[in-house]
C-alpha positions as CSV (number, residue, x, y, z in Angstrom):
1,X,-26.4,-84.6,-75.7
2,X,-23.1,-84.8,-73.8
3,X,-20.2,-83.2,-75.5
4,X,-17.7,-85.9,-76.6
5,X,-14.8,-83.9,-75.3
6,X,-16.5,-83.7,-71.9
7,X,-17.3,-87.4,-71.9
8,X,-13.6,-88.1,-72.8
9,X,-12.3,-85.9,-70.0
10,X,-14.6,-87.5,-67.4
11,X,-13.4,-91.0,-68.4
12,X,-9.7,-90.1,-68.3
13,X,-10.0,-88.5,-64.9
14,X,-11.9,-91.4,-63.5
15,X,-9.3,-93.8,-64.9
16,X,-6.5,-91.8,-63.4
17,X,-8.2,-91.7,-60.0
18,X,-8.1,-95.5,-59.9
19,X,-4.3,-95.7,-59.9
20,X,-3.6,-93.0,-57.2
21,X,-2.3,-94.2,-53.9
22,X,-4.3,-91.8,-51.7
23,X,-2.7,-92.4,-48.3
24,X,0.8,-92.0,-49.8
25,X,0.2,-88.7,-51.5
26,X,-1.8,-87.5,-48.5
27,X,1.2,-88.1,-46.3
28,X,3.5,-86.2,-48.7
29,X,1.0,-83.3,-48.7
30,X,1.1,-82.9,-44.9
31,X,4.9,-83.6,-44.6
32,X,5.4,-80.7,-47.0
33,X,3.2,-78.2,-45.1
34,X,0.1,-78.7,-47.2
35,X,1.8,-78.9,-50.6
36,X,1.9,-81.7,-53.2
37,X,3.5,-81.9,-56.6
38,X,2.9,-85.0,-58.8
39,X,4.9,-84.9,-62.0
40,X,3.2,-86.1,-65.3
41,X,0.2,-87.4,-63.4
42,X,-2.4,-86.6,-66.1
43,X,-2.4,-88.7,-69.3
44,X,-1.1,-87.1,-72.5
45,X,-4.6,-87.6,-74.1
46,X,-6.2,-85.5,-71.4
47,X,-3.6,-82.7,-71.8
48,X,-4.1,-82.7,-75.6
49,X,-7.8,-82.4,-75.2
50,X,-7.5,-79.4,-72.9
51,X,-4.9,-77.8,-75.2
52,X,-7.4,-77.8,-78.0
53,X,-9.6,-75.5,-75.9
54,X,-6.5,-73.4,-75.0
55,X,-5.9,-72.7,-78.6
56,X,-9.5,-71.9,-79.1
57,X,-9.5,-69.1,-76.5
58,X,-5.9,-68.0,-77.0
59,X,-6.9,-65.0,-79.3
60,X,-8.8,-63.5,-76.3
61,X,-5.9,-63.5,-73.8
62,X,-6.0,-60.5,-71.5
63,X,-2.5,-59.1,-70.8
64,X,-1.7,-57.5,-67.5
65,X,1.3,-55.8,-66.0
66,X,1.8,-54.7,-62.4
67,X,5.3,-53.3,-61.9
68,X,7.3,-55.1,-59.3
69,X,4.7,-57.9,-59.1
70,X,3.6,-59.6,-62.3
71,X,3.4,-59.6,-66.0
72,X,1.5,-62.1,-68.2
73,X,-1.7,-63.1,-69.8
74,X,-4.9,-64.9,-68.7
75,X,-8.3,-66.2,-69.7
76,X,-10.9,-65.9,-66.9
77,X,-13.6,-68.3,-65.7
78,X,-16.2,-66.2,-67.6
79,X,-14.7,-66.9,-71.0
80,X,-14.0,-70.5,-70.2
81,X,-17.7,-71.0,-69.3
82,X,-18.6,-70.0,-72.8
83,X,-15.8,-71.7,-74.8
84,X,-14.1,-74.5,-72.8
85,X,-16.5,-77.3,-71.7
86,X,-13.7,-79.9,-71.2
87,X,-11.8,-77.5,-68.9
88,X,-15.0,-76.8,-67.0
89,X,-15.6,-80.6,-66.7
90,X,-12.1,-80.9,-65.2
91,X,-12.8,-78.3,-62.6
92,X,-16.2,-79.7,-61.7
93,X,-15.2,-83.4,-61.6
94,X,-16.7,-84.7,-58.3
95,X,-14.3,-87.6,-58.0
96,X,-11.3,-85.3,-58.0
97,X,-13.0,-82.9,-55.6
98,X,-13.5,-85.8,-53.3
99,X,-9.9,-86.8,-53.6
100,X,-8.7,-83.3,-52.8
101,X,-11.0,-83.2,-49.8
102,X,-9.5,-86.5,-48.6
103,X,-6.0,-85.1,-49.0
104,X,-6.7,-81.8,-47.3
105,X,-8.8,-83.3,-44.6
106,X,-11.8,-80.9,-45.1
107,X,-14.7,-80.9,-47.6
108,X,-13.9,-78.7,-50.6
109,X,-16.4,-76.8,-52.7
110,X,-16.4,-74.9,-55.9
111,X,-15.9,-71.2,-55.8
112,X,-19.0,-69.0,-56.6
113,X,-19.6,-68.5,-60.3
114,X,-18.9,-64.8,-60.0
115,X,-15.3,-65.5,-59.1
116,X,-13.2,-64.9,-62.3
117,X,-10.2,-66.7,-60.7
118,X,-12.1,-69.9,-59.8
119,X,-10.9,-71.6,-63.0
120,X,-8.5,-69.8,-65.2
121,X,-5.7,-70.1,-67.7
122,X,-2.4,-68.3,-67.2
123,X,-0.2,-67.6,-70.2
124,X,3.5,-66.8,-70.0
125,X,4.2,-65.9,-73.6
126,X,6.4,-62.8,-73.7
127,X,10.0,-62.4,-72.4
128,X,9.9,-61.3,-68.8
129,X,6.5,-62.7,-68.0
130,X,6.5,-63.7,-64.3
131,X,4.8,-63.4,-61.0
132,X,6.4,-62.3,-57.7
133,X,6.3,-64.1,-54.4
134,X,2.8,-64.3,-52.9
135,X,0.2,-66.4,-51.1
136,X,-3.1,-67.3,-52.7
137,X,-4.8,-65.5,-49.9
138,X,-8.4,-66.5,-49.2
139,X,-10.9,-63.7,-49.2
140,X,-13.6,-66.1,-48.4
141,X,-14.7,-67.0,-44.9
142,X,-13.2,-70.5,-45.5
143,X,-9.8,-71.6,-46.6
144,X,-8.8,-71.5,-50.3
145,X,-7.0,-74.3,-52.0
146,X,-5.2,-74.2,-55.4
147,X,-4.6,-76.7,-58.1
148,X,-2.1,-76.0,-60.9
149,X,-2.0,-78.2,-64.0
150,X,0.9,-77.9,-66.4
151,X,-0.4,-77.8,-70.0
152,X,2.7,-76.5,-71.9
153,X,6.2,-75.7,-70.7
154,X,8.8,-74.9,-73.3
155,X,10.6,-72.5,-71.0
156,X,13.4,-71.9,-68.5
157,X,10.7,-70.4,-66.1
158,X,10.2,-72.2,-62.8
159,X,7.6,-72.4,-60.1
160,X,9.6,-71.6,-57.0
161,X,8.1,-72.4,-53.6
162,X,8.9,-71.8,-50.0
163,X,7.4,-74.5,-47.7
164,X,6.7,-74.2,-44.0
165,X,6.9,-70.3,-43.9
166,X,4.0,-70.2,-41.4
167,X,5.0,-73.1,-39.2
168,X,7.0,-72.0,-36.2
169,X,10.0,-74.1,-35.5
170,X,10.1,-75.6,-39.0
171,X,13.0,-74.7,-41.3
172,X,11.8,-73.1,-44.5
173,X,12.4,-75.4,-47.5
174,X,12.7,-74.0,-51.1
175,X,11.7,-75.9,-54.2
176,X,12.2,-75.0,-57.9
177,X,9.8,-76.9,-60.2
178,X,9.0,-77.2,-63.9
179,X,5.3,-77.5,-64.8
180,X,5.6,-80.0,-67.6
181,X,2.4,-81.1,-69.3
182,X,0.4,-83.3,-67.0
183,X,2.1,-82.2,-63.8
184,X,-0.5,-81.7,-61.0
185,X,0.1,-79.4,-58.0
186,X,-2.2,-78.9,-55.0
187,X,-1.7,-76.7,-52.0
188,X,-3.4,-74.6,-49.3
189,X,-3.3,-71.1,-50.7
190,X,-2.6,-69.4,-47.4
191,X,0.3,-71.7,-46.6
192,X,2.5,-71.7,-49.7
193,X,4.8,-68.7,-50.5
194,X,5.4,-69.1,-54.3
195,X,6.4,-67.2,-57.4
196,X,7.1,-67.8,-61.1
197,X,10.5,-66.8,-62.4
198,X,10.8,-64.6,-65.6
199,X,10.2,-66.2,-69.0
200,X,13.1,-66.1,-71.5
201,X,12.8,-64.9,-75.1
202,X,11.0,-67.2,-77.5
203,X,9.6,-69.4,-74.6
204,X,6.1,-70.3,-73.6
205,X,4.4,-71.7,-70.4
206,X,0.7,-72.3,-70.0
207,X,-0.9,-73.4,-66.7
208,X,-4.5,-74.1,-65.8
209,X,-5.4,-73.1,-62.2
210,X,-8.4,-74.3,-60.2
211,X,-9.6,-72.8,-56.9
212,X,-11.6,-74.6,-54.2
213,X,-12.9,-73.3,-50.9
214,X,-14.2,-74.7,-47.6
215,X,-16.8,-72.0,-47.3
216,X,-17.8,-69.9,-50.3
217,X,-19.3,-67.1,-48.2
218,X,-17.6,-63.7,-48.2
219,X,-17.9,-60.8,-45.8
220,X,-18.4,-57.3,-47.0
221,X,-14.9,-56.2,-46.2
222,X,-13.4,-59.1,-48.1
223,X,-15.7,-58.5,-51.0
224,X,-14.6,-54.9,-51.2
């Protein structure tokens, strides 16, 4: 029997697809060097459903700290597979994968199930939580594309982006964005130089990240 939460997520995603102006957002994506940010795109009901699963897995957050690079918490794909069917339904929704493929101009596929980052939650819950500038480098034979969905943002932290860093002759453009609940961000991981600024005391920011690839194969060197 289909989980009611999964059924609800599927319906909300399908309804949202019907109001999207595909050609308009595709144009914005390419004008911005394969980057797109759509504020408050996802309905409140969908975000609330996903947040119920966030609270269910919150006690199992894995905290990490790499000096000079990042500090924060996460829940990997492995745990979400066990405890978050609605989040998994969001990641696997074929209608949205088809839309992203149209925007990117290439067929997109799910990452292999052994990839812990393919679908994950990132928690910024302690003062100073952040991540330094980086690209979402693809270790696959194909390109890697990232989706960020804002679930909770009661913070002064910002997603800061540098567009066009790999386009000769283009002036680098910098953006500073909030990831309010329902905000949907999509980009080519190898093209966007981005970071998350440090969290303030008593603040919280939670983001769902989804990864898609054009070729899920991986060479031995990349796997190492």
